[in-house]
GUFIMAR-539506 format. One record per residue (C-alpha): z, y negated, x negated; residue in three letters. Coordinates in steps of 0.5 Angstrom, whole numbers, padded with zeros to 4 digits, always signed. Example, Ala and Ser with C-alpha at 12.3 -4.5 7.8 and 13.67 -1.06 7.14 Angstrom:
BEGIN
+0016+0009-0025ALA
+0014+0002-0027SER
END
This chain:
BEGIN
-0001+0010+0021MET
+0005+0007+0017ILE
+0005+0002+0012VAL
+0010+0002+0007VAL
+0012-0003+0001ASP
+0011+0001-0005GLY
+0006+0007-0008TYR
+0004+0013-0004VAL
+0001+0016-0011ILE
+0005+0014-0017LEU
+0000+0016-0023ASN
-0007+0019-0024ASP
-0004+0026-0024GLU
-0002+0025-0016GLY
+0005+0025-0017LYS
+0008+0022-0010HIS
+0012+0016-0009GLY
+0015+0014-0003LEU
+0009+0014+0002GLY
+0007+0021-0001GLY
+0014+0024+0001TYR
+0014+0020+0008LEU
+0007+0024+0009TYR
+0010+0031+0007GLU
+0016+0030+0011SER
+0012+0028+0017LEU
+0008+0035+0016SER
+0002+0031+0014GLN
+0000+0028+0021LYS
+0001+0021+0020ILE
-0003+0017+0015PRO
+0001+0013+0010ILE
-0002+0006+0006ILE
+0002+0004+0001GLY
+0002-0004-0001VAL
+0005-0005-0008ALA
+0006-0012-0011LYS
+0006-0010-0019ARG
+0001-0005-0022SER
+0003+0002-0026PHE
+0000+0003-0032ILE
-0002+0010-0031ASN
-0004+0009-0024ASN
-0012+0007-0023LYS
-0015+0013-0020LYS
-0011+0013-0013HIS
-0010+0005-0013VAL
-0015-0001-0011ARG
-0013-0008-0012GLU
-0014-0013-0006VAL
-0014-0020-0007PHE
-0012-0024+0000ARG
-0013-0031+0001GLY
-0013-0036-0005ASP
-0008-0031-0009SER
-0010-0030-0016LYS
-0005-0024-0016ASN
-0008-0017-0013PRO
-0004-0013-0008LEU
-0004-0005-0010TYR
-0006-0001-0005ILE
-0005+0007-0005SER
-0006+0012+0001SER
-0005+0019+0003ILE
-0008+0022+0010GLY
-0013+0016+0010ILE
-0019+0015+0004ASP
-0016+0009+0000VAL
-0022+0005+0001ASP
-0021+0005+0008GLU
-0014+0003+0007ALA
-0016-0003+0003VAL
-0020-0005+0009LYS
-0014-0004+0014CYS
-0010-0009+0009ILE
-0015-0014+0008GLN
-0016-0014+0016GLU
-0009-0015+0017MET
-0007-0022+0020HIS
-0005-0028+0015GLY
-0008-0032+0010GLN
-0004-0031+0004PHE
-0003-0025-0001ARG
+0002-0022+0003MET
+0000-0020+0011PRO
+0004-0024+0015ASP
+0007-0017+0018LEU
+0009-0015+0011LEU
+0012-0021+0009ARG
+0016-0021+0016ILE
+0019-0014+0014MET
+0020-0016+0007ASP
+0025-0022+0010GLN
+0028-0018+0015GLN
+0030-0012+0010THR
+0033-0017+0006LYS
+0038-0020+0011ASN
END
């Protein structure tokens, strides 16, 4: 699977976000999990909130090609004691350089 910084599904109607388009471009063969830091108002049906560490602010998880509740478990189990899993934090830092 691939984890992206952002949404897979953008709204309750199922409009694709970055992760959804990636899934389609990969011929729907590789599951995609999206991790977003901010909520969208009309996006409750395809998204789950995840609280990690002691954070009071959730991450917003969406997915395609894998059940969203299974995707939540994957993100919860990623290494790191803070809101953002270590791997995603490092990726974010590296892409800003």
